C-alpha positions as CSV (number, residue, x, y, z in Angstrom):
1,X,-23.2,4.1,4.4
2,X,-25.0,1.4,6.4
3,X,-25.5,1.8,10.2
4,X,-23.3,-1.2,10.9
5,X,-20.2,0.7,9.8
6,X,-20.4,2.9,12.9
7,X,-17.5,2.3,15.3
8,X,-19.0,4.0,18.4
9,X,-22.0,2.7,20.4
10,X,-24.0,3.4,23.5
11,X,-24.1,1.0,26.5
12,X,-27.7,0.1,25.5
13,X,-26.6,-0.7,22.0
14,X,-23.8,-2.8,23.3
15,X,-26.1,-4.8,25.6
16,X,-28.7,-5.2,22.9
17,X,-26.2,-6.5,20.4
18,X,-24.5,-8.9,22.8
19,X,-27.8,-10.3,23.8
20,X,-28.8,-10.7,20.2
21,X,-25.5,-12.5,19.4
22,X,-25.9,-14.9,22.4
23,X,-29.5,-15.6,21.4
24,X,-28.5,-16.5,17.9
25,X,-25.5,-18.5,18.9
26,X,-27.6,-20.6,21.3
27,X,-30.3,-21.1,18.8
28,X,-27.7,-22.2,16.2
29,X,-26.1,-24.6,18.6
30,X,-29.1,-26.1,20.3
31,X,-31.9,-25.7,17.8
32,X,-29.9,-26.4,14.6
33,X,-30.9,-23.1,13.0
34,X,-28.7,-21.0,10.9
35,X,-27.5,-17.5,11.3
36,X,-29.7,-16.3,8.4
37,X,-32.8,-17.9,10.1
38,X,-32.0,-15.8,13.2
39,X,-31.6,-12.7,11.1
40,X,-28.0,-12.2,12.2
41,X,-26.1,-10.9,9.2
42,X,-22.3,-11.0,8.6
43,X,-22.3,-7.3,8.9
44,X,-24.1,-7.3,12.2
45,X,-21.8,-10.0,13.5
46,X,-18.8,-8.0,12.5
47,X,-20.3,-4.9,14.2
48,X,-20.7,-6.8,17.4
49,X,-17.1,-7.9,17.3
50,X,-16.1,-4.3,17.0
51,X,-18.3,-2.8,19.7
52,X,-15.5,-2.6,22.3
53,X,-12.1,-4.1,22.9
54,X,-13.4,-6.3,25.7
55,X,-16.3,-7.6,23.6
56,X,-14.0,-8.3,20.7
57,X,-11.7,-10.3,22.8
58,X,-14.6,-12.2,24.4
59,X,-16.4,-13.0,21.2
60,X,-13.6,-13.0,18.6
61,X,-13.3,-16.8,18.5
62,X,-17.1,-17.3,18.3
63,X,-17.3,-14.7,15.5
64,X,-14.5,-16.3,13.5
65,X,-16.3,-19.7,13.6
66,X,-19.7,-18.2,12.7
67,X,-18.3,-16.1,9.9
68,X,-16.8,-19.3,8.4
69,X,-20.2,-20.9,8.5
70,X,-21.9,-17.9,6.9
71,X,-19.2,-17.7,4.2
72,X,-19.9,-21.1,2.8
73,X,-21.1,-20.8,-0.8
74,X,-21.8,-17.1,-0.6
75,X,-20.7,-14.3,-2.9
76,X,-19.1,-10.9,-2.5
77,X,-18.7,-7.8,-4.6
78,X,-14.9,-7.7,-4.2
79,X,-12.7,-10.5,-2.8
80,X,-9.3,-9.5,-1.5
81,X,-6.7,-12.3,-1.0
82,X,-4.1,-11.4,1.6
83,X,-4.3,-9.3,4.8
84,X,-0.9,-7.5,4.7
85,X,-0.6,-3.8,4.2
86,X,-1.7,-4.0,0.5
87,X,-4.7,-6.2,1.2
88,X,-6.0,-4.3,4.3
89,X,-5.5,-1.0,2.6
90,X,-7.4,-1.8,-0.6
91,X,-10.1,-3.5,1.4
92,X,-10.5,-0.6,3.8
93,X,-10.6,2.0,1.1
94,X,-13.2,0.1,-0.9
95,X,-15.3,-0.5,2.2
96,X,-15.3,3.2,2.9
97,X,-16.9,3.7,-0.5
98,X,-19.8,1.4,0.5
99,X,-18.5,-1.6,-1.5
100,X,-19.1,-5.1,-0.2
101,X,-15.6,-6.5,0.5
102,X,-14.5,-9.9,1.8
103,X,-10.8,-10.4,2.8
104,X,-9.3,-13.9,3.2
105,X,-5.9,-14.3,4.9
106,X,-4.0,-17.5,5.3
107,X,-2.4,-16.6,8.6
108,X,-3.9,-15.7,12.0
109,X,-2.9,-12.2,12.9
110,X,-0.7,-11.0,14.6
111,X,2.0,-12.8,12.8
112,X,5.7,-12.0,12.3
113,X,6.9,-10.3,9.1
114,X,10.2,-8.7,8.1
115,X,10.3,-5.2,6.6
116,X,10.1,-2.8,9.6
117,X,11.1,0.5,8.0
118,X,8.4,2.7,6.4
119,X,8.8,5.8,4.2
120,X,6.8,9.0,4.6
121,X,4.5,8.4,1.6
122,X,2.7,5.8,3.9
123,X,1.5,8.6,6.3
124,X,-0.9,10.3,3.9
125,X,-2.4,7.0,3.0
126,X,-2.8,6.1,6.7
127,X,-4.6,9.4,7.0
128,X,-6.8,8.6,4.0
129,X,-7.7,5.3,5.7
130,X,-8.6,7.0,8.9
131,X,-6.1,4.9,10.9
132,X,-3.2,7.4,11.4
133,X,-4.3,8.2,15.0
134,X,-4.2,4.5,15.9
135,X,-0.8,4.1,14.4
136,X,0.5,7.3,16.1
137,X,-0.9,6.4,19.5
138,X,0.6,2.9,19.3
139,X,4.0,4.2,20.1
140,X,6.1,3.1,17.1
141,X,9.5,4.6,16.7
142,X,9.3,7.7,14.5
143,X,11.6,7.7,11.5
144,X,12.7,11.1,10.3
145,X,15.3,10.1,7.7
146,X,18.2,7.9,6.9
147,X,22.0,7.7,7.4
148,X,24.0,6.4,4.4
149,X,27.5,5.1,4.7
150,X,27.9,4.2,1.1
151,X,30.7,4.0,-1.5
152,X,33.2,5.8,0.7
153,X,30.9,8.7,1.5
154,X,28.7,9.3,4.5
155,X,25.6,11.5,4.3
156,X,22.2,11.7,5.9
157,X,18.7,12.3,4.5
158,X,16.1,14.2,6.5
159,X,12.5,13.9,5.4
160,X,10.7,17.2,5.1
161,X,13.9,19.3,5.2
162,X,12.5,21.6,2.6
163,X,8.9,20.5,2.5
164,X,6.0,19.8,4.9
165,X,4.8,16.8,2.9
166,X,5.2,13.6,5.0
167,X,7.9,14.9,7.3
168,X,8.4,11.5,9.0
169,X,7.4,7.9,9.0
170,X,7.8,5.0,11.4
171,X,10.0,2.0,12.2
172,X,7.4,-0.7,13.1
173,X,7.1,-4.1,14.4
174,X,5.3,-5.5,11.4
175,X,3.3,-8.0,13.5
176,X,1.7,-5.1,15.4
177,X,1.5,-2.7,12.4
178,X,-0.2,-5.2,10.1
179,X,-2.6,-6.3,12.8
180,X,-3.7,-2.7,13.4
181,X,-4.4,-2.2,9.7
182,X,-6.4,-5.5,9.5
183,X,-8.4,-4.7,12.6
184,X,-9.1,-1.3,11.2
185,X,-10.4,-2.9,8.0
186,X,-12.8,-5.0,10.1
187,X,-14.0,-1.8,11.9
188,X,-14.9,-0.3,8.4
189,X,-17.1,-3.3,7.6
190,X,-14.7,-5.6,5.7
191,X,-15.6,-9.2,6.2
192,X,-12.3,-10.7,7.3
193,X,-11.6,-14.5,7.4
194,X,-8.2,-15.4,8.9
195,X,-6.7,-18.9,8.8
196,X,-8.2,-19.7,5.4
197,X,-6.4,-20.4,2.2
198,X,-7.6,-19.8,-1.3
199,X,-6.5,-22.9,-3.3
200,X,-7.5,-21.9,-6.8
201,X,-9.8,-19.7,-8.9
202,X,-12.6,-20.7,-11.2
203,X,-12.7,-18.8,-14.5
204,X,-15.3,-17.9,-17.0
205,X,-13.1,-17.5,-20.1
206,X,-10.2,-15.3,-19.0
207,X,-12.2,-13.7,-16.2
208,X,-12.0,-15.2,-12.6
209,X,-15.5,-15.6,-11.1
210,X,-15.1,-17.6,-7.9
211,X,-12.5,-18.9,-5.4
212,X,-12.1,-22.3,-3.9
213,X,-10.9,-22.1,-0.2
214,X,-10.2,-24.3,2.7
215,X,-9.1,-24.0,6.3
216,X,-5.4,-23.2,6.2
217,X,-3.1,-26.1,7.1
218,X,-5.7,-28.7,6.4
219,X,-5.1,-31.9,4.5
220,X,-6.2,-32.7,1.0
221,X,-9.3,-34.5,2.2
222,X,-10.8,-31.5,3.9
223,X,-14.1,-30.0,2.5
224,X,-13.6,-27.2,0.0
225,X,-15.8,-24.1,-0.1
226,X,-16.5,-21.7,-2.9
227,X,-17.1,-17.9,-2.9
228,X,-18.2,-15.9,-5.9
229,X,-17.1,-12.4,-6.7
230,X,-17.4,-9.6,-9.2
231,X,-13.7,-8.6,-8.8
232,X,-10.7,-10.2,-7.1
233,X,-7.7,-8.3,-5.8
234,X,-4.6,-10.4,-5.3
235,X,-2.7,-9.1,-2.3
236,X,-1.1,-12.5,-1.5
237,X,2.4,-11.2,-1.5
238,X,5.3,-13.1,-3.0
239,X,3.3,-16.3,-2.9
240,X,1.3,-14.7,-5.8
241,X,-2.0,-16.6,-6.1
242,X,-2.7,-15.3,-9.6
243,X,0.8,-15.6,-10.9
244,X,1.8,-18.9,-9.3
245,X,-1.4,-20.8,-10.2
246,X,-2.9,-19.1,-13.2
247,X,-1.1,-16.3,-15.1
248,X,2.5,-17.6,-14.7
249,X,3.8,-14.3,-16.1
250,X,6.2,-13.4,-13.3
251,X,9.7,-12.6,-14.6
252,X,12.8,-12.4,-12.3
253,X,15.3,-9.7,-12.9
254,X,18.9,-10.5,-13.7
255,X,19.9,-7.8,-11.2
256,X,19.0,-7.8,-7.5
257,X,19.1,-11.5,-6.9
258,X,20.0,-11.2,-3.3
259,X,19.7,-13.1,0.0
260,X,18.9,-11.3,3.3
261,X,20.2,-12.5,6.7
262,X,19.0,-10.6,9.8
263,X,18.7,-10.7,13.6
264,X,17.6,-8.5,16.5
265,X,20.0,-7.0,19.1
266,X,19.5,-5.4,22.5
267,X,21.7,-2.8,24.1
268,X,22.9,-1.1,20.8
269,X,24.3,2.4,20.8
270,X,22.3,5.1,19.0
271,X,23.2,6.2,15.6
272,X,26.3,8.5,15.6
273,X,24.6,11.0,13.3
274,X,21.5,11.5,11.3
275,X,17.9,12.5,12.2
276,X,15.7,11.0,14.9
277,X,14.9,7.3,14.4
278,X,16.9,7.1,11.2
279,X,17.7,3.8,9.4
280,X,21.4,3.1,8.8
281,X,22.2,1.9,5.3
282,X,25.9,0.8,5.2
283,X,28.0,-0.5,2.3
284,X,30.1,-3.6,2.8
285,X,32.3,-5.5,0.3
286,X,29.8,-8.2,-0.4
287,X,26.6,-6.2,-0.1
288,X,25.1,-3.8,2.4
289,X,23.7,-3.7,6.0
290,X,20.6,-2.2,7.4
291,X,20.2,-1.0,11.0
292,X,16.7,-0.1,12.3
293,X,15.9,1.1,15.8
294,X,12.6,-0.2,17.1
295,X,10.3,1.1,19.9
296,X,10.9,-1.8,22.2
297,X,14.6,-1.1,22.4
298,X,15.6,-3.7,20.0
299,X,17.8,-3.0,16.9
300,X,17.1,-4.8,13.7
301,X,20.3,-5.5,11.7
302,X,20.3,-7.3,8.4
303,X,22.8,-8.2,5.7
304,X,21.8,-8.2,2.0
305,X,24.3,-10.0,-0.3
306,X,24.1,-11.6,-3.8
307,X,23.0,-15.2,-3.9
308,X,26.2,-16.3,-5.7
309,X,28.4,-14.8,-3.0
310,X,26.3,-16.3,-0.3
311,X,26.3,-19.7,-2.0
312,X,30.1,-19.6,-2.4
313,X,30.7,-18.8,1.3
314,X,28.3,-21.6,2.4
315,X,30.1,-24.1,0.1
316,X,33.4,-23.0,1.7
317,X,32.0,-24.1,5.0
318,X,31.1,-20.7,6.5
319,X,28.1,-20.8,8.8
320,X,25.2,-18.3,8.6
321,X,26.4,-16.6,11.8
322,X,30.0,-16.3,10.4
323,X,28.8,-14.7,7.2
324,X,26.6,-12.3,9.2
325,X,29.1,-11.3,11.8
326,X,31.9,-10.8,9.3
327,X,29.8,-8.3,7.4
328,X,29.0,-6.4,10.6
329,X,32.7,-6.2,11.5
330,X,33.4,-4.6,8.2
331,X,31.0,-1.7,8.7
332,X,32.4,1.0,11.1
333,X,29.0,2.4,11.8
334,X,27.2,-0.9,12.6
335,X,30.1,-2.5,14.4
336,X,30.4,0.5,16.7
337,X,26.7,0.5,17.5
338,X,26.7,-3.2,18.3
339,X,29.9,-3.2,20.3
340,X,28.0,-3.3,23.7
341,X,24.9,-5.2,22.3
342,X,23.8,-8.8,22.3
343,X,22.1,-10.8,19.6
344,X,18.8,-11.9,21.2
345,X,17.1,-13.7,18.3
346,X,17.9,-16.6,15.9
347,X,19.0,-15.4,12.4
348,X,16.4,-15.2,9.8
349,X,17.0,-15.6,6.0
350,X,15.0,-14.8,3.0
351,X,15.4,-14.6,-0.8
352,X,15.1,-11.0,-2.0
353,X,14.9,-11.8,-5.7
354,X,13.4,-8.8,-7.5
355,X,10.7,-9.6,-10.1
356,X,7.8,-8.1,-12.0
357,X,4.6,-9.4,-13.7
358,X,3.9,-8.9,-17.3
359,X,0.6,-7.2,-16.4
360,X,-0.7,-5.9,-13.1
361,X,-4.4,-6.0,-14.0
362,X,-6.7,-7.9,-16.3
363,X,-10.4,-8.9,-16.8
364,X,-11.9,-8.9,-13.3
365,X,-8.7,-8.7,-11.3
366,X,-5.9,-6.4,-9.9
367,X,-2.5,-7.5,-8.6
368,X,-1.3,-5.2,-5.7
369,X,1.9,-5.0,-3.7
370,X,4.3,-7.9,-3.9
371,X,1.8,-10.0,-5.8
372,X,2.5,-7.7,-8.8
373,X,6.2,-6.9,-8.3
374,X,9.0,-6.9,-5.7
375,X,12.0,-4.7,-5.5
376,X,15.3,-5.0,-3.5
377,X,14.8,-3.7,0.1
378,X,17.7,-1.2,-0.2
379,X,15.4,1.9,0.1
380,X,12.7,0.3,2.4
381,X,10.0,0.8,-0.3
382,X,8.1,-2.5,0.2
383,X,5.2,-1.1,2.3
384,X,5.2,2.1,0.3
385,X,4.6,0.1,-3.0
386,X,2.0,-2.1,-1.2
387,X,0.0,0.8,0.1
388,X,0.5,3.0,-2.9
389,X,-0.7,0.3,-5.4
390,X,-3.6,-0.5,-3.1
391,X,-4.7,3.1,-3.0
392,X,-4.5,3.4,-6.9
393,X,-6.3,0.1,-7.3
394,X,-9.1,1.0,-4.9
395,X,-9.6,4.4,-6.7
396,X,-9.6,2.7,-10.1
397,X,-12.0,-0.1,-9.0
398,X,-14.3,2.3,-7.1
399,X,-14.7,4.4,-10.2
400,X,-15.5,1.3,-12.3
401,X,-18.1,0.0,-9.9
402,X,-19.8,3.4,-9.9
403,X,-19.9,3.4,-13.6
404,X,-17.6,6.4,-14.0
405,X,-15.0,4.7,-16.2
406,X,-14.7,1.5,-18.1
407,X,-12.7,-1.4,-16.6
408,X,-10.2,-1.1,-19.4
409,X,-9.5,2.6,-18.9
410,X,-9.2,2.3,-15.1
411,X,-6.9,-0.7,-15.3
412,X,-4.7,1.0,-17.9
413,X,-4.3,3.9,-15.5
414,X,-3.5,1.5,-12.6
415,X,-0.9,-0.3,-14.7
416,X,0.8,2.9,-15.7
417,X,0.8,4.4,-12.2
418,X,2.1,1.3,-10.4
419,X,4.6,0.3,-13.0
420,X,6.1,3.8,-13.2
421,X,6.5,3.9,-9.4
422,X,8.2,0.5,-9.4
423,X,10.5,1.3,-12.4
424,X,11.6,4.7,-10.9
425,X,12.6,3.1,-7.6
426,X,14.4,0.3,-9.5
427,X,16.5,2.8,-11.4
428,X,17.5,4.7,-8.2
429,X,18.3,1.5,-6.4
430,X,20.5,0.4,-9.4
431,X,22.4,3.7,-9.3
432,X,23.2,3.1,-5.6
433,X,24.3,-0.4,-6.3
434,X,27.1,0.9,-8.5
435,X,28.5,2.2,-5.2
436,X,31.2,4.3,-6.8
437,X,29.1,7.0,-8.5
438,X,29.0,9.4,-5.6
439,X,26.1,11.4,-4.1
440,X,25.9,13.7,-7.1
441,X,25.2,10.9,-9.5
442,X,22.5,9.4,-7.1
443,X,20.8,12.8,-6.8
444,X,21.0,13.5,-10.5
445,X,19.5,10.1,-11.2
446,X,16.6,10.9,-8.9
447,X,16.0,14.3,-10.4
448,X,15.7,12.9,-13.9
449,X,13.1,10.5,-12.7
450,X,10.8,13.1,-11.2
451,X,8.0,15.0,-12.9
452,X,9.3,18.3,-11.7
453,X,12.2,20.5,-12.6
454,X,14.6,21.7,-9.9
455,X,17.8,23.7,-9.5
456,X,21.2,22.2,-8.8
457,X,20.9,23.1,-5.1
458,X,17.7,21.1,-4.8
459,X,19.0,17.9,-6.3
460,X,19.2,16.2,-2.9
461,X,15.5,17.0,-2.4
462,X,14.6,15.1,-5.5
463,X,16.5,12.1,-4.1
464,X,14.5,12.5,-0.8
465,X,11.2,12.8,-2.7
466,X,11.9,9.7,-4.7
467,X,13.1,7.4,-1.9
468,X,10.4,8.6,0.5
469,X,7.6,7.7,-2.0
470,X,6.3,11.3,-2.1
471,X,7.0,11.6,-5.8
472,X,4.8,8.6,-6.5
473,X,1.9,10.3,-4.6
474,X,2.4,13.4,-6.7
475,X,2.4,11.3,-9.9
476,X,-1.0,9.7,-8.9
477,X,-2.5,13.2,-9.2
478,X,-0.3,14.6,-11.9
479,X,-1.7,15.9,-15.1
480,X,-0.8,14.5,-18.5
481,X,0.6,17.7,-19.8
482,X,3.0,18.0,-16.9
483,X,4.1,14.4,-17.3
484,X,4.8,14.9,-21.0
485,X,6.7,18.2,-20.6
486,X,8.9,17.3,-17.7
487,X,9.6,13.7,-18.7
488,X,10.6,14.8,-22.2
489,X,13.0,17.3,-20.7
490,X,14.5,14.7,-18.5
491,X,15.0,12.4,-21.5
492,X,16.7,15.1,-23.4
493,X,19.1,15.7,-20.5
494,X,19.8,12.0,-19.8
495,X,23.5,11.1,-19.7
496,X,23.2,7.4,-19.2
497,X,25.7,4.6,-19.8
498,X,27.6,3.4,-22.9
499,X,25.8,5.4,-25.6
500,X,26.8,8.3,-27.9
501,X,25.1,11.5,-26.7
502,X,25.0,13.0,-30.1
503,X,22.6,10.3,-31.2
504,X,20.4,10.3,-28.2
505,X,19.9,14.0,-27.1
506,X,16.5,14.5,-28.6
507,X,13.3,14.8,-26.6
508,X,11.5,13.3,-29.6
509,X,12.9,9.9,-28.8
510,X,10.7,7.6,-26.7
511,X,12.1,4.7,-24.7
512,X,11.8,2.2,-27.6
513,X,13.5,4.5,-30.0
514,X,16.4,5.0,-27.5
515,X,16.8,1.2,-27.5
516,X,16.8,1.2,-31.3
517,X,19.5,3.9,-31.4
518,X,21.6,2.0,-29.0
519,X,21.3,-1.2,-31.1
520,X,22.4,0.8,-34.2
521,X,25.4,2.1,-32.4
522,X,26.3,-1.5,-31.4
523,X,26.7,-0.4,-27.8
524,X,24.2,-3.0,-26.5
525,X,26.6,-5.8,-27.4
526,X,29.1,-4.5,-25.0
527,X,26.7,-4.6,-22.0
528,X,26.5,-7.3,-19.4
529,X,23.1,-9.0,-19.0
530,X,22.5,-6.9,-15.9
531,X,23.4,-3.6,-17.7
532,X,21.2,-4.6,-20.7
533,X,18.3,-5.2,-18.4
534,X,18.7,-1.8,-16.7
535,X,18.7,-0.2,-20.2
536,X,15.4,-2.0,-20.8
537,X,14.1,-0.6,-17.5
538,X,15.0,2.9,-18.5
539,X,13.2,2.5,-21.8
540,X,10.1,1.1,-20.0
541,X,10.1,3.9,-17.4
542,X,10.1,6.7,-20.0
543,X,7.6,4.9,-22.2
544,X,5.3,4.6,-19.2
545,X,5.8,8.1,-18.0
546,X,5.1,9.4,-21.5
547,X,1.8,7.5,-21.6
548,X,3.1,5.2,-24.3
549,X,2.1,1.8,-23.0
550,X,2.7,-1.4,-25.0
551,X,-0.9,-1.4,-26.2
552,X,-3.2,1.4,-27.4
553,X,-4.5,3.5,-24.6
554,X,-8.3,3.8,-24.5
555,X,-9.6,7.2,-25.2
556,X,-11.2,7.6,-21.8
557,X,-7.9,6.6,-20.0
558,X,-6.0,9.6,-21.3
559,X,-5.2,12.1,-18.5
560,X,-6.8,10.0,-15.7
561,X,-5.6,10.8,-12.1
562,X,-6.5,9.8,-8.6
563,X,-8.8,12.0,-6.5
564,X,-9.6,11.6,-2.8
565,X,-12.4,14.2,-2.5
566,X,-15.3,14.3,-2.3
567,X,-14.8,10.5,-2.6
568,X,-12.0,8.2,-3.7
569,X,-11.8,7.5,-7.4
570,X,-10.5,8.6,-10.8
571,X,-11.0,11.9,-12.6
572,X,-10.4,12.8,-16.2
573,X,-8.3,15.9,-17.0
574,X,-10.6,18.3,-18.8
């Protein structure tokens, strides 16, 4: 690893670097010379900006301007588009492997973002990044579980109740959390440009080779710049650079087409039950409410309701505030907590339409986080999916760049791992949305979607492992034999909806064959569009978990899994 990646310096080094920076700046301004002519590299400039908090604050603006000048018409090994948790995570992990990474972010951080509640699977990834201590010392509210008031039942979930794996997570102000991750990426040597927008990509056949970018918010007449790359990682969130402007393969689900309305309160009572810092998830007639305690004393409360119900109420003349307040009054838990509180923010709204892309990776590119898929926020899995997909993408790409596996093999593994995580959570969310199934049905659903067997008394732990993201971390390092054995067993035990068990109780049936059996029984005709889609999701999940992708799996992709020691990458099951 190069010397410029070091994050600690002596006073002499600090003075020397600052003098060098000032000398180069003055020469650039007054003598018309460039940074390259003054032997000041991007990496050295980034190192100076990281030498101390005071130096960073003092020279951050200068560094940003100079980096833009240096970035004109240059190339990078890996370009990451987007500086949220997915982008900063994948960039940091690749940089730690000695890979040249440039990250471009449209906004200037810190910036506001919804999605404050994290799940425990994020903690091991923060540890892998080397940023956990920074997050811990920042003072975010610890989250040790959740309180569900759902479908006429009330129960709590405590992370780590029977395990020491990720015993807590955090409730975070995303502006601060995301900023910490992005600053950490800079400290690892990632070249970060904020306030720049990637307008489009330039392809060589079906492989992207360069990106055209401009200053964010500029008009059409502004000068465009180009940066070349070997690989691009799209972490641009729901905006979806690759999908919106090039691939156009995003498909929205018939289910989970919801609208979120939220605000922030002060003076709320603590939760009446549940573990420390728990999120409250409460059923109401037209949807559900979240309640999230934050470290600054504010309480985030949001309503998630179907778009058709929301549209109808608005057409009937109800204001945003009336819809929001009526839902709060309907929830005994949330209403009681907010009785002494005051709403201290305007209401925010956002479409929470769930979607997935036809493919998560292709020649020269990976889609991570929301750029690949988005799931309803019921279980607070957005940041988990972002950081999990970023970790698997970084491991896959690092192995490719080191020549350990082919691009096709690594991308097949990434596709399988991320899609399986997404589909599993989608099925658990769908079971909860039925609302009348009861806790036993939710816990059984979760157990059948794990790669481990468990006793009846441990069913709740399967639910906890799935919603906390821990099960996905296990999958990333699971062996092929275990996946085949336990997923086949789960398929054999599956109860499911609307089908005849006598025809479908064989572990020899894969997901596609289940669908065929359903069609032969004629049961699919009786399903609604939403139910039919969920049947498709079940088939996809089991096909994916059984290593049966839509296309033939390359020989060197069989049995791949993620390793973090001695370095991040993929390994082949021997």
